[in-house]
Backbone as CSV, one residue per row, in Angstrom:
resi,resn,N_x,N_y,N_z,CA_x,CA_y,CA_z,C_x,C_y,C_z
1,UNK,-211.968,-33.178,-7.186,-212.106,-34.105,-5.947,-213.402,-34.000,-4.897
2,UNK,-213.682,-35.184,-4.581,-215.071,-34.981,-4.306,-215.105,-34.894,-2.711
3,UNK,-216.018,-34.007,-2.317,-216.099,-33.405,-0.890,-217.095,-34.062,-0.202
4,UNK,-216.997,-34.862,1.054,-217.990,-35.229,1.801,-219.085,-34.580,2.503
5,UNK,-220.057,-34.596,1.901,-221.075,-33.622,2.649,-221.525,-34.393,3.838
6,UNK,-221.621,-33.238,5.187,-221.983,-33.475,6.297,-223.423,-34.069,6.175
7,UNK,-224.193,-34.887,7.105,-225.520,-35.417,6.832,-226.113,-34.924,8.525
8,UNK,-227.225,-34.519,8.139,-228.107,-33.835,9.692,-228.892,-35.433,10.265
9,UNK,-228.734,-35.656,11.184,-229.611,-36.928,11.407,-230.154,-36.266,12.797
10,UNK,-231.411,-36.846,12.868,-232.165,-36.781,14.612,-231.088,-37.682,15.508
11,UNK,-231.467,-37.876,16.964,-230.798,-38.717,17.845,-231.372,-39.826,17.592
12,UNK,-232.836,-40.130,17.377,-233.211,-41.361,17.201,-232.882,-41.635,15.682
13,UNK,-232.678,-41.283,14.758,-232.217,-41.752,13.654,-230.966,-42.823,13.804
14,UNK,-229.999,-41.508,14.415,-228.208,-41.954,14.803,-228.811,-43.193,15.639
15,UNK,-229.316,-43.330,16.633,-229.307,-44.702,17.501,-229.807,-45.656,16.643
16,UNK,-231.153,-45.575,15.857,-231.474,-46.542,14.922,-230.180,-47.115,14.083
17,UNK,-229.415,-46.313,13.545,-228.163,-46.917,12.826,-227.077,-47.241,13.395
18,UNK,-226.989,-46.951,14.438,-225.607,-47.504,15.456,-226.359,-48.933,15.915
19,UNK,-227.494,-49.016,16.179,-228.074,-50.345,16.533,-227.766,-51.428,15.585
20,UNK,-228.438,-51.021,14.313,-228.592,-51.596,13.156,-227.104,-52.187,12.784
21,UNK,-226.266,-51.411,13.117,-224.708,-51.628,12.476,-224.180,-52.896,13.749
22,UNK,-224.525,-52.663,15.074,-224.208,-53.579,15.963,-224.949,-54.737,15.696
23,UNK,-225.975,-54.703,15.239,-226.545,-56.295,14.988,-226.275,-57.151,13.895
24,UNK,-225.774,-55.875,12.459,-225.083,-56.684,11.293,-223.640,-56.945,11.747
25,UNK,-223.151,-56.393,12.486,-221.369,-56.673,13.036,-221.533,-58.027,13.824
26,UNK,-222.359,-58.225,15.133,-223.203,-59.305,15.670,-223.270,-60.481,14.614
27,UNK,-224.355,-60.625,13.801,-224.070,-61.320,12.651,-223.394,-62.257,11.816
28,UNK,-222.437,-61.156,11.496,-221.486,-61.328,10.541,-220.054,-62.019,11.593
29,UNK,-220.086,-61.750,12.731,-219.013,-62.041,13.536,-219.440,-63.830,13.900
30,UNK,-221.015,-63.878,14.136,-221.691,-65.118,14.977,-221.947,-65.959,13.876
31,UNK,-222.205,-65.402,12.307,-222.875,-66.361,11.194,-222.085,-67.404,10.918
32,UNK,-222.643,-68.474,9.800,-222.236,-69.582,9.729,-223.247,-70.127,8.539
33,UNK,-222.333,-70.724,7.595,-223.688,-71.261,6.633,-224.241,-72.205,6.694
34,UNK,-224.149,-72.703,7.999,-225.071,-73.881,8.523,-226.284,-73.651,8.255
35,UNK,-227.058,-74.619,7.750,-228.445,-74.718,7.978,-229.079,-73.931,6.465
36,UNK,-228.002,-73.239,5.790,-228.252,-72.477,4.931,-228.763,-73.339,3.514
37,UNK,-229.601,-73.085,2.604,-229.849,-74.346,1.743,-229.196,-74.152,0.283
38,UNK,-228.874,-73.134,0.284,-228.144,-72.651,-0.741,-226.793,-71.920,-0.440
39,UNK,-225.506,-72.271,-0.734,-224.284,-71.341,-0.685,-224.241,-69.882,-1.178
40,UNK,-225.048,-70.403,-2.367,-224.823,-68.828,-3.434,-225.746,-68.313,-2.495
41,UNK,-226.984,-68.136,-2.041,-227.541,-67.584,-1.093,-227.161,-66.663,0.020
42,UNK,-226.334,-67.727,0.448,-225.454,-67.628,1.736,-224.409,-66.122,1.331
43,UNK,-223.892,-66.241,0.072,-222.784,-65.398,-0.241,-223.445,-64.289,-0.606
44,UNK,-224.612,-64.318,-1.190,-225.414,-63.152,-1.621,-225.896,-62.179,-0.414
45,UNK,-226.581,-63.056,0.494,-226.773,-62.294,1.821,-225.566,-61.653,2.572
46,UNK,-224.448,-62.307,2.740,-223.162,-62.043,3.579,-222.810,-60.857,2.487
47,UNK,-222.942,-60.430,1.016,-222.295,-59.151,0.349,-223.188,-58.383,0.873
48,UNK,-224.489,-58.642,0.939,-225.257,-57.711,1.364,-225.127,-56.651,2.406
49,UNK,-224.837,-57.736,3.655,-224.670,-57.476,5.081,-223.667,-56.476,5.046
50,UNK,-222.519,-56.896,4.149,-221.151,-56.436,4.079,-221.465,-54.914,3.372
51,UNK,-222.173,-54.726,2.463,-222.490,-53.493,1.598,-222.980,-52.305,2.909
52,UNK,-224.126,-53.081,3.337,-224.947,-52.247,4.289,-224.056,-51.622,5.356
53,UNK,-223.268,-53.022,6.021,-222.291,-52.282,7.272,-221.631,-51.078,6.608
54,UNK,-221.068,-51.037,5.365,-220.153,-49.822,4.934,-221.092,-48.742,4.671
55,UNK,-222.220,-48.789,4.328,-223.063,-48.114,3.840,-223.290,-47.056,5.510
56,UNK,-223.601,-47.789,6.326,-223.951,-47.644,7.796,-222.537,-46.438,8.219
57,UNK,-221.754,-47.362,8.323,-220.353,-46.615,9.231,-220.278,-45.160,8.113
58,UNK,-220.360,-45.089,6.909,-220.166,-44.087,6.208,-221.171,-42.729,7.005
59,UNK,-222.218,-43.059,6.938,-223.503,-42.515,7.398,-223.163,-42.070,8.775
60,UNK,-222.798,-42.570,9.889,-222.345,-42.335,10.981,-221.262,-41.543,10.969
61,UNK,-220.367,-42.016,9.933,-218.824,-41.132,10.157,-219.263,-39.550,9.905
62,UNK,-220.025,-39.534,8.706,-220.324,-37.910,8.054,-221.747,-37.247,8.990
63,UNK,-222.300,-37.867,10.015,-223.467,-37.486,10.657,-223.177,-36.338,11.631
64,UNK,-223.980,-35.290,11.553,-224.076,-34.280,12.495,-225.590,-34.454,13.267
65,UNK,-225.303,-34.852,14.208,-226.263,-35.301,15.434,-227.051,-34.146,16.225
66,UNK,-228.205,-34.155,15.999,-229.005,-33.287,17.098,-228.514,-31.995,17.174
67,UNK,-227.583,-31.366,16.465,-227.068,-29.815,16.313,-228.265,-29.182,15.638
68,UNK,-228.926,-28.275,16.180,-229.563,-27.383,15.496,-229.312,-26.338,14.504
69,UNK,-229.415,-26.363,13.688,-229.223,-25.403,12.553,-229.753,-23.904,13.076
70,UNK,-229.274,-22.645,12.536,-229.911,-21.305,13.255,-231.090,-21.276,12.926
71,UNK,-231.760,-20.460,13.473,-233.242,-20.282,13.186,-233.401,-19.141,12.549
72,UNK,-232.883,-19.435,11.300,-233.161,-18.100,10.752,-233.760,-17.817,9.259
73,UNK,-234.606,-19.135,9.225,-235.538,-19.223,8.078,-235.162,-19.398,6.700
74,UNK,-234.074,-20.082,6.823,-233.411,-20.519,5.710,-233.046,-22.013,5.708
75,UNK,-233.602,-22.737,4.268,-233.705,-23.848,4.495,-232.343,-24.455,4.189
76,UNK,-231.925,-25.774,5.266,-230.768,-26.345,4.861,-231.046,-27.724,6.083
77,UNK,-230.260,-29.087,6.118,-230.729,-29.684,6.805,-230.742,-29.747,8.288
78,UNK,-231.960,-30.325,8.815,-232.332,-30.137,9.931,-233.091,-29.236,10.203
79,UNK,-233.855,-28.480,9.216,-234.986,-27.602,9.379,-236.431,-28.505,8.801
80,UNK,-237.093,-28.213,9.536,-238.494,-28.416,9.200,-239.124,-27.606,8.041
81,UNK,-239.328,-27.752,6.836,-239.807,-26.823,5.830,-241.240,-26.807,5.622
82,UNK,-241.981,-26.143,5.610,-243.300,-25.832,4.904,-243.164,-24.827,3.397
83,UNK,-243.356,-25.926,2.478,-243.632,-25.367,0.980,-245.213,-25.413,0.731
84,UNK,-245.289,-24.058,-0.411,-246.443,-24.051,-1.398,-246.062,-24.295,-2.541
85,UNK,-246.733,-25.466,-3.207,-246.720,-25.577,-4.692,-247.511,-24.842,-5.346
86,UNK,-247.386,-24.519,-6.852,-248.017,-23.841,-7.506,-249.521,-23.964,-7.576
87,UNK,-249.694,-25.121,-7.283,-251.149,-26.054,-7.355,-251.540,-25.747,-6.193
88,UNK,-251.292,-24.833,-5.488,-251.880,-24.658,-4.192,-252.049,-25.633,-3.141
89,UNK,-250.964,-26.524,-3.313,-250.921,-27.334,-2.132,-249.606,-27.131,-1.185
90,UNK,-249.763,-27.413,0.046,-248.705,-27.087,0.860,-248.112,-28.567,1.531
91,UNK,-247.105,-28.447,2.053,-246.726,-29.720,2.614,-245.510,-29.372,3.472
92,UNK,-245.337,-29.941,4.652,-244.485,-29.705,5.759,-243.604,-31.101,6.042
93,UNK,-242.117,-30.945,6.292,-241.413,-32.118,5.823,-240.127,-31.361,6.360
94,UNK,-239.202,-33.097,6.764,-237.863,-32.632,7.362,-236.816,-32.956,5.995
95,UNK,-235.810,-31.663,6.596,-234.978,-31.923,5.309,-233.505,-32.563,6.213
96,UNK,-233.501,-33.737,5.992,-232.634,-34.621,6.322,-232.197,-35.846,5.884
97,UNK,-231.871,-36.894,6.896,-231.578,-38.288,5.868,-232.847,-38.950,6.460
98,UNK,-232.967,-39.765,5.729,-234.288,-40.793,5.577,-233.658,-41.946,6.152
99,UNK,-234.223,-42.311,7.221,-233.821,-43.679,7.892,-234.871,-44.569,7.845
100,UNK,-236.038,-44.343,7.646,-237.373,-45.123,7.780,-237.953,-44.965,9.304
101,UNK,-237.579,-44.288,9.641,-238.408,-44.197,11.149,-239.409,-42.888,10.952
102,UNK,-240.606,-42.988,11.960,-241.597,-41.985,11.967,-241.160,-41.031,12.800
103,UNK,-240.963,-39.675,12.563,-240.659,-38.591,12.910,-242.138,-37.645,13.206
104,UNK,-242.666,-38.136,14.131,-244.101,-37.503,14.600,-245.062,-37.301,13.288
105,UNK,-244.988,-38.370,12.581,-245.505,-38.296,10.946,-244.945,-37.524,10.273
106,UNK,-243.902,-36.753,10.215,-243.249,-35.898,9.459,-242.426,-36.731,8.040
107,UNK,-242.719,-36.240,7.114,-241.983,-36.771,5.712,-240.272,-36.562,5.922
108,UNK,-239.516,-37.036,5.557,-238.150,-36.539,5.260,-237.539,-36.528,4.147
109,UNK,-237.188,-35.550,3.594,-236.586,-35.359,2.085,-235.009,-35.269,2.492
110,UNK,-234.645,-35.823,1.428,-232.890,-35.446,1.795,-232.705,-34.515,0.860
111,UNK,-231.904,-33.912,1.143,-230.792,-32.683,0.778,-230.793,-33.097,-0.639
112,UNK,-230.283,-34.096,-0.855,-229.749,-34.520,-2.260,-230.847,-34.950,-3.374
113,UNK,-232.277,-34.667,-2.919,-233.234,-35.317,-3.908,-233.465,-34.046,-4.676
114,UNK,-234.854,-33.880,-5.274,-234.942,-32.917,-6.072,-235.446,-31.762,-5.697
115,UNK,-236.364,-32.223,-4.785,-237.160,-31.089,-4.178,-235.745,-30.586,-2.953
116,UNK,-235.188,-31.352,-2.389,-234.431,-30.807,-1.080,-233.550,-30.025,-1.884
117,UNK,-232.701,-30.294,-2.959,-231.434,-29.744,-3.769,-232.237,-28.372,-4.175
118,UNK,-233.555,-28.168,-4.537,-233.911,-27.161,-5.179,-234.272,-26.042,-3.699
119,UNK,-234.700,-26.359,-2.566,-234.813,-25.803,-1.414,-233.434,-25.497,-0.914
120,UNK,-232.666,-25.947,-0.890,-231.344,-25.721,0.070,-230.858,-24.614,-0.177
121,UNK,-230.661,-23.466,0.885,-230.349,-22.152,0.959,-231.184,-21.345,0.567
122,UNK,-232.648,-21.851,0.118,-233.679,-20.835,0.136,-234.208,-20.113,1.177
123,UNK,-234.715,-18.739,1.061,-235.032,-17.732,2.126,-236.652,-18.030,2.664
124,UNK,-237.070,-17.926,3.263,-238.831,-17.888,3.285,-239.414,-16.938,2.455
125,UNK,-240.128,-17.019,1.791,-240.899,-16.488,0.893,-240.003,-16.726,-0.308
126,UNK,-238.800,-17.180,-0.508,-238.241,-17.501,-1.893,-239.091,-18.651,-2.868
127,UNK,-239.124,-18.042,-4.249,-239.699,-19.466,-5.037,-238.478,-20.016,-5.619
128,UNK,-238.868,-21.351,-5.688,-237.616,-22.355,-6.327,-238.522,-23.370,-7.454
129,UNK,-237.525,-23.641,-8.441,-238.203,-24.759,-9.320,-237.294,-25.861,-9.319
130,UNK,-237.689,-26.964,-9.422,-236.973,-28.201,-9.654,-237.461,-29.257,-10.700
131,UNK,-237.107,-30.115,-11.322,-237.572,-30.947,-12.319,-237.961,-32.407,-11.894
132,UNK,-239.135,-32.840,-12.146,-239.799,-34.149,-11.490,-239.310,-35.211,-12.578
133,UNK,-239.335,-36.517,-12.234,-239.327,-37.509,-13.037,-239.652,-37.524,-14.415
134,UNK,-241.075,-36.810,-14.684,-241.580,-37.184,-16.143,-240.887,-35.959,-17.045
135,UNK,-240.119,-35.038,-16.376,-239.399,-34.284,-17.395,-239.985,-32.919,-16.984
136,UNK,-241.402,-32.651,-16.521,-241.602,-31.363,-15.991,-240.994,-30.683,-15.220
137,UNK,-241.195,-29.422,-14.864,-240.641,-28.763,-13.984,-242.105,-28.250,-12.787
138,UNK,-241.782,-27.915,-11.538,-242.525,-27.680,-10.573,-241.952,-26.481,-9.983
139,UNK,-242.672,-25.480,-9.570,-242.577,-24.466,-8.846,-242.785,-24.402,-7.375
140,UNK,-242.055,-23.971,-6.248,-242.250,-24.260,-5.069,-241.858,-23.194,-4.227
141,UNK,-242.486,-22.341,-3.533,-242.495,-21.664,-2.653,-242.225,-22.001,-1.166
142,UNK,-240.685,-21.433,-0.367,-240.636,-21.877,1.055,-241.545,-20.672,1.726
143,UNK,-242.354,-21.781,2.776,-243.065,-20.700,3.261,-242.427,-20.345,4.977
144,UNK,-241.949,-21.502,5.531,-241.399,-21.478,6.686,-240.431,-22.475,6.780
145,UNK,-239.270,-22.131,7.387,-238.207,-22.896,7.903,-237.919,-22.911,9.283
146,UNK,-237.988,-23.795,10.178,-237.629,-24.005,11.341,-236.900,-25.020,11.818
147,UNK,-235.871,-24.926,12.928,-235.155,-26.143,13.356,-236.206,-27.150,13.580
148,UNK,-235.519,-28.527,13.444,-236.351,-29.527,13.819,-236.291,-29.319,15.408
149,UNK,-237.380,-29.938,16.188,-237.728,-29.733,17.362,-238.316,-28.331,17.954
150,UNK,-238.386,-27.463,17.063,-238.898,-26.505,17.416,-240.219,-25.926,16.276
151,UNK,-240.506,-27.144,15.378,-241.432,-27.220,14.507,-242.764,-26.982,14.749
152,UNK,-242.972,-27.612,16.257,-244.674,-27.194,16.520,-244.611,-26.069,17.170
153,UNK,-243.961,-25.318,17.759,-244.492,-24.120,18.130,-244.832,-22.976,17.116
154,UNK,-246.187,-22.554,17.022,-246.643,-21.310,15.950,-246.854,-21.857,14.702
155,UNK,-246.810,-23.085,14.249,-247.140,-23.880,13.180,-248.390,-23.528,12.684
156,UNK,-248.438,-22.754,11.587,-249.508,-22.460,10.623,-250.795,-23.596,10.391
């Protein structure tokens, strides 16, 4: 039996999704085929909208909004992670839901992404590996994990 995973969202991401859903629902209720060059194009667009509506409803149903995870240095959704790759490059990103918004320039990785899945549950200083699309394996060390919103203080 599949379990539904809770999804951490910033308040901004939640608001954007809620607004997009309202717009899609408005369009669906007020939409008509008038002025559409091709009925098949209209049906395809309507199908895409219905699919996006279902997707957003599911995201919002499973959302955890603005609840900061514990500041315990363990990687989990809602944490800003700083990692160091084996090739001495570091990266800082938010582990959470990608919504297309700019979070103060932070990249967002999903907990379901290869990097996000590898780091979930890691403690600061712990090394993990994950597979990349070309079949290779990358080793990464969790340098720092802090709740989103507190990530600017004391940043190295």
